[in-house]
C-alpha positions, 0 to 999 in steps of 0.5 A: 478400794471399795465402791464408796471410795471409788465413787469419791475418787472419780468425783474428784477427778471429774471436778478437776477435769471440768475446771478448765472447761468452766474457766474457758467458757467463762473467759469466752463469755467475758471476752464477748461481753468486753468486746461488746462493751468496748464497741458500744463505748466507742460508738457512744464516743463518736461525734454526732453527724452534723446535719445542715440547718436551713436557717431562715433570714429575718422576716422571710419564711423558710419555704420562700428562701427554699424557692429562691435557692431552687430558682437560683441553682436549678435551671430546670426549676427556673424554666418551669416557674418562669416559663422561659429557659434562663440560659436563653435569657443569658444570651438573648440580645436586648433591643437597644431601645429597651436598654435606653429606657432601662438606663432611664430607670436610674435617672437623677430626677424622680419624674424621669424614673417614673416615666421610664417605668410607665414606658416599660409597662406599655412597651410592645415587647415580651416579658422575656426581654425584661427578664433577660435584662434582669438575668444579664444584670449590670443594674443598680438597686433602683433599676432592678426594683423598678424593673421588677415592679414593671414585670409584676404589673405586666404579668398580673394585668396583661389583657385577658380574653373572654368568651362571655358565658356563665357555666357549670360542670356538665355532669349536673345535666348529662354524663359527658364531662365538659363545661355546660353553658348556663347563660350567655352575656350580652355584648360578648362573642358567646352571644352570637355563637353559643347557646344555653345548654351547649356543652363545651368539650374542646378548645383549639383541639384540646380536651377540657372537662372543667370550668378551670380548664376553660378559664385557664385556656381562654384567659391566657389569650388576649382580646381579639385572639381567635379561638375554636371550640368543639361543642355538643348542642341539644337538638329536638328529639325528632331530628333525624339521625345524620352526620354529627348527631350523637345520642346521650341520656336515653332520648336526649339528642346532641349535635356536634358543632365547631365554632370559631370566633375572636375573643372579647375582653375580660374587662367587659365582664364587669366586677362581681362583688362575690368574686375571689381572685384566688379562685381564678386559676389564671390569676393564681398562675400569674401570681405564681409567675410574679413570685418566681420572678421575685424569688430569682431576681429580687434583692430583698424580701419586699422588693416587689411587694411580695406577698402583701401587695398581691392582695391589694390589686385595686391599687394597681390594676383592674378589679377581680372578676368572677371565676365563673365568667371566662 
């Protein structure tokens, strides 16, 4: 066999030997492609995962329904929002005289039901007692709604304490963070114990740095409650150094002073036409408490007038005061 014939013969042999390899590779590729396609097809045929949808009730914002659900199902959330442990409410002993008045909320006569509501508003008990009545249930719709309105009134219009100052952050005058007294109001306790230029740093031993801190602490107390304040007070620059004397801002000298006095009444501050109730941290806290009470025990979205009635304070109680007047 010459060279040309040999080369032709070998070429045919190589083609024959390579054919199974090509077939194997092709089949392997086809198998891989087939498996991938089958897997993708199976995945495509799987039903989509069902995601629960939180459908709001007619006329009720979804976020309100979410709050209601948390307060009903989560005792810890309820405790934070209501300021009391629901478990304690369930086992609390409700005084007999309170039960008697609550029973009158279902009286046949409208006037008697109104008198019962008025009696509960003025009764010398904590709001926890009325919340215990709601938590333990056994009320009809009339009793529940009236009791919720009573709680709304008691929370929003519980008497608030007042110092009797106008104020601003101390950072506008000195570097120490506190509340700077810019004016003392005649006829209120601050007139006798505080001075313009005082910087209030502590209330009942707790550090405060903003006007909101002061308002929140003072207005949670009631008129006549004692309060203790730690202040620094400007003194003449030639005052000799001694105990309680601090130096700030170069040559400016401040003296540490502790004052204690009974709070006055928030109602004596007078109405400020420019006041915004929503700017007052204590007002906002109280409104949040009312909304939490409604969310847990209200039987209908407007059973206690939430949210519209909260914007109509002048119908139910005292006018709003300026947030700059604690």
